[in-house]
C-alpha positions as CSV (number, residue, x, y, z in Angstrom):
1,M,-16.1,-9.7,23.5
2,K,-12.6,-9.3,22.4
3,K,-11.5,-9.4,19.2
4,N,-8.0,-10.1,18.5
5,C,-6.1,-9.5,15.4
6,V,-2.3,-10.6,15.1
7,I,0.3,-9.9,12.4
8,I,3.4,-12.5,12.2
9,G,5.9,-10.2,10.7
10,C,5.1,-6.2,10.8
11,G,7.3,-4.5,8.0
12,W,6.6,-3.1,4.7
13,L,3.0,-4.0,4.1
14,G,2.1,-5.2,7.7
15,Q,2.4,-1.8,9.4
16,P,-0.6,-0.2,7.2
17,L,-2.1,-3.3,7.4
18,A,-2.3,-3.3,11.1
19,N,-3.5,0.1,11.0
20,E,-6.6,-0.5,8.6
21,I,-7.3,-3.6,10.4
22,A,-7.6,-1.9,13.8
23,K,-10.4,0.4,12.0
24,L,-12.8,-2.8,11.7
25,G,-12.6,-2.9,15.2
26,F,-9.9,-5.3,16.0
27,T,-7.2,-5.4,18.9
28,V,-4.0,-5.8,16.5
29,Y,-0.6,-7.4,17.6
30,G,2.4,-6.9,15.3
31,G,4.8,-9.4,15.8
32,T,8.7,-9.0,14.8
33,R,12.1,-10.7,15.2
34,S,13.4,-7.0,16.0
35,S,13.4,-5.7,19.3
36,E,14.3,-2.8,18.1
37,K,11.0,-2.4,15.5
38,I,8.9,-2.8,18.7
39,N,9.5,1.1,19.9
40,L,8.9,1.6,16.4
41,L,5.3,-0.1,16.1
42,S,3.9,1.2,19.2
43,Q,5.0,5.0,18.0
44,L,2.8,3.8,15.0
45,G,-0.4,2.8,17.8
46,I,0.4,-0.8,16.6
47,N,1.2,-3.2,20.1
48,G,3.9,-4.8,19.2
49,F,5.6,-8.1,20.4
50,K,8.4,-10.2,20.0
51,I,8.8,-13.1,18.1
52,D,11.6,-15.6,18.5
53,F,12.5,-18.2,16.0
54,N,15.2,-20.7,16.3
55,E,16.3,-24.3,15.8
56,Q,14.2,-25.9,19.1
57,E,11.7,-23.6,19.6
58,I,9.3,-20.6,18.5
59,S,8.0,-18.1,21.3
60,L,5.5,-15.3,20.9
61,D,5.6,-12.5,23.3
62,L,1.9,-12.7,23.8
63,S,0.1,-13.6,26.9
64,S,-2.1,-17.1,26.9
65,E,-5.2,-14.6,27.0
66,Q,-4.4,-12.2,24.4
67,I,-3.9,-15.7,21.9
68,Q,-6.8,-17.1,22.8
69,T,-9.3,-14.3,22.3
70,T,-7.3,-14.2,18.8
71,S,-9.9,-14.2,15.5
72,L,-7.6,-13.4,13.1
73,V,-3.8,-14.4,12.2
74,V,-1.9,-12.7,9.1
75,F,1.1,-14.3,8.3
76,S,3.4,-12.0,6.6
77,V,6.9,-13.1,7.3
78,P,9.0,-14.3,4.2
79,P,10.8,-17.3,3.9
80,T,14.4,-15.7,4.1
81,G,16.6,-16.9,7.1
82,F,14.3,-19.9,7.9
83,S,15.7,-23.3,7.8
84,N,12.0,-24.6,7.3
85,Y,9.8,-22.2,6.8
86,G,6.5,-23.8,6.1
87,E,7.0,-26.1,9.7
88,A,7.8,-22.3,11.8
89,L,4.1,-21.2,10.5
90,L,2.6,-23.9,10.9
91,T,3.8,-24.0,14.3
92,I,2.3,-20.8,15.2
93,A,-0.9,-21.6,13.6
94,K,-1.4,-24.6,16.0
95,L,-1.1,-21.8,18.7
96,F,-4.3,-19.8,18.0
97,P,-7.7,-20.8,18.7
98,Q,-9.3,-23.7,16.1
99,E,-11.8,-21.1,14.7
100,A,-9.2,-18.8,14.3
101,H,-9.0,-17.1,10.6
102,L,-6.1,-17.6,9.0
103,I,-4.6,-15.6,6.1
104,F,-1.1,-16.2,4.5
105,T,0.5,-13.6,2.4
106,S,1.9,-15.7,-0.4
107,S,3.4,-15.0,-3.6
108,T,2.9,-15.2,-7.4
109,G,6.6,-16.7,-7.3
110,V,5.1,-20.0,-6.5
111,Y,3.9,-20.6,-10.2
112,K,6.3,-22.5,-12.7
113,E,8.1,-19.8,-15.2
114,V,6.1,-20.3,-18.3
115,N,5.0,-18.1,-21.2
116,E,1.4,-17.7,-20.8
117,I,-1.5,-16.5,-18.2
118,V,-1.6,-18.0,-15.2
119,D,-4.6,-18.7,-12.4
120,E,-5.0,-20.1,-9.7
121,N,-4.7,-23.7,-10.6
122,S,-2.2,-23.3,-12.9
123,A,1.4,-25.4,-12.1
124,L,3.6,-24.6,-9.1
125,D,6.8,-24.8,-8.1
126,E,6.8,-27.7,-5.6
127,N,10.2,-26.9,-4.8
128,H,9.8,-23.4,-3.7
129,A,10.1,-22.8,-0.3
130,V,6.5,-20.7,-0.4
131,T,4.6,-23.5,-2.1
132,K,5.7,-26.0,0.4
133,A,4.3,-24.0,3.1
134,E,1.2,-23.5,1.2
135,T,1.0,-27.3,1.1
136,L,1.6,-27.1,4.7
137,L,-1.2,-24.8,5.8
138,R,-3.9,-25.8,3.3
139,N,-3.3,-29.7,4.9
140,N,-3.9,-28.4,8.4
141,F,-6.1,-25.6,8.2
142,K,-8.0,-25.5,4.9
143,E,-11.2,-24.4,6.1
144,R,-10.0,-21.5,7.7
145,L,-7.3,-20.5,5.7
146,T,-7.1,-18.0,2.8
147,I,-4.2,-17.7,0.6
148,L,-3.4,-14.6,-0.9
149,R,-0.4,-14.8,-3.9
150,L,0.9,-11.2,-4.2
151,A,2.5,-9.6,-7.2
152,G,5.7,-7.6,-7.1
153,L,5.1,-5.4,-4.8
154,I,5.2,-1.5,-5.1
155,G,4.1,2.0,-3.0
156,E,5.7,4.6,-1.4
157,N,9.9,4.0,-0.6
158,R,9.5,0.7,-2.7
159,H,10.2,0.2,-6.4
160,P,11.8,-2.8,-8.4
161,V,13.0,0.7,-11.0
162,K,15.8,1.0,-8.6
163,Y,17.5,-2.2,-9.2
164,F,18.0,-1.4,-13.4
165,L,19.1,2.4,-12.6
166,N,22.8,1.9,-12.9
167,K,22.4,-1.0,-15.6
168,Q,22.9,-1.3,-19.3
169,D,21.5,-3.9,-22.1
170,I,18.9,-5.5,-19.6
171,P,17.8,-8.9,-20.2
172,N,14.1,-9.8,-21.1
173,G,12.7,-6.5,-22.2
174,L,9.4,-7.8,-23.5
175,A,8.8,-9.6,-20.5
176,P,5.4,-9.0,-19.1
177,V,5.6,-7.3,-16.0
178,N,3.1,-8.5,-13.1
179,L,2.9,-5.9,-10.3
180,I,0.5,-4.5,-7.5
181,H,0.4,-1.4,-5.6
182,L,0.4,-1.5,-1.9
183,T,-2.9,1.1,-1.9
184,D,-4.8,-2.1,-3.6
185,V,-3.1,-4.9,-1.6
186,I,-4.4,-3.7,1.8
187,P,-8.7,-3.5,0.4
188,A,-7.8,-7.0,-0.9
189,F,-6.9,-7.8,2.6
190,L,-9.8,-6.3,4.2
191,T,-12.1,-7.8,1.7
192,V,-11.0,-11.3,2.7
193,I,-11.3,-10.6,6.0
194,Q,-14.7,-8.9,5.9
195,E,-16.3,-10.8,3.7
196,K,-14.7,-14.0,5.4
197,K,-13.4,-16.0,2.2
198,V,-11.8,-18.9,3.7
199,N,-11.0,-22.1,2.2
200,Q,-9.9,-19.9,-1.0
201,I,-6.8,-19.0,-3.2
202,Y,-6.7,-16.0,-4.9
203,N,-3.6,-13.6,-6.8
204,I,-3.3,-10.0,-5.9
205,C,-2.2,-8.9,-9.4
206,S,-2.7,-5.7,-11.4
207,P,-4.6,-6.4,-14.8
208,Q,-1.7,-3.7,-16.3
209,H,0.8,-5.9,-17.4
210,P,3.2,-3.3,-19.8
211,S,6.5,-5.4,-20.8
212,R,9.6,-4.5,-18.6
213,M,11.1,-2.3,-21.2
214,D,7.9,0.1,-21.8
215,Y,6.8,0.1,-18.2
216,Y,10.7,0.5,-16.0
217,G,11.8,2.3,-18.7
218,E,8.7,5.5,-18.4
219,I,9.0,4.7,-14.5
220,A,12.8,5.8,-14.7
221,Q,12.1,8.6,-16.6
222,Q,9.4,9.8,-14.7
223,K,11.0,9.6,-11.1
224,F,14.7,9.2,-11.8
225,G,14.9,11.3,-15.1
226,V,17.3,8.3,-16.3
227,E,17.4,6.9,-19.5
228,L,17.3,2.6,-19.7
229,S,18.1,0.5,-21.8
230,F,16.6,-2.9,-22.4
231,L,17.2,-6.0,-24.9
232,A,14.2,-6.4,-27.1
233,E,13.8,-10.1,-26.1
234,G,12.2,-12.4,-23.6
235,N,8.7,-13.3,-22.6
236,G,7.0,-14.3,-19.5
237,K,4.4,-15.4,-17.3
238,I,0.9,-13.1,-16.9
239,I,-0.5,-13.4,-13.9
240,D,-4.5,-13.2,-13.6
241,G,-5.6,-11.6,-10.6
242,S,-9.4,-11.3,-11.7
243,K,-10.7,-14.4,-9.6
244,I,-11.3,-11.9,-6.6
245,V,-13.2,-9.4,-8.3
246,K,-15.2,-11.5,-10.0
247,E,-15.8,-13.4,-6.6
248,S,-16.1,-10.4,-4.3
249,G,-16.8,-6.4,-3.8
250,F,-13.0,-5.8,-4.6
251,Q,-12.1,-4.0,-7.3
252,Y,-8.4,-2.6,-8.8
253,N,-8.4,0.8,-8.7
254,T,-4.4,1.8,-8.3
255,S,-2.7,2.2,-11.4
256,I,0.7,1.1,-11.6
257,F,2.5,3.9,-13.4
258,E,1.4,5.9,-10.1
259,V,4.6,6.0,-8.0
């Protein structure tokens, strides 16, 4: 029996994720809004297809058979460029079989700005586009939906320290960082898929939470030989990503200092 996985948004995260999901025996289709990227996906061994979004219609360049034999759908497309992000994802989700496992790549940015430890039950920013998308998907597909709220992503050619390199007296130097390395993100997805963790929400965030001053200061020196200047002020939330560790075989293995 065919076992298809469709990834809606096959970019920096979706591409390596597609290759790892393929190792589980899935035929993986990676969707992109860019026609130019379809060839790139093919070169990476991913079956690329075009996604068309507009105000009236959303279409996927997949055959009816490909859609109907899909048992796993991963939403990994950001809200940028959507007038109604949640409705767009809902429309796409309804195209697939009723038994398909849906995984929504959410963000820890959905939580309200507080100065405390935050877990999956903490208060959300209800006006955030991603929060609204979570709510719509849960209201319609709760029993077969997994939401992964990812902290700030770091990995090859991607690190937020780059935004600080040409700045001085950077504010909130004492605020904690909430980050996750790509090499931990992908195993989290694979764990959820293999253990069929449906009707669940998990924060995916490293247990390391140094201050912005200490962390970015060290990384800037290590990678770029640049001395950063932070203001010794500020505070913020600490994302607790331990739930998935307690409830599955997943473990965090990569230090956020490995860049």
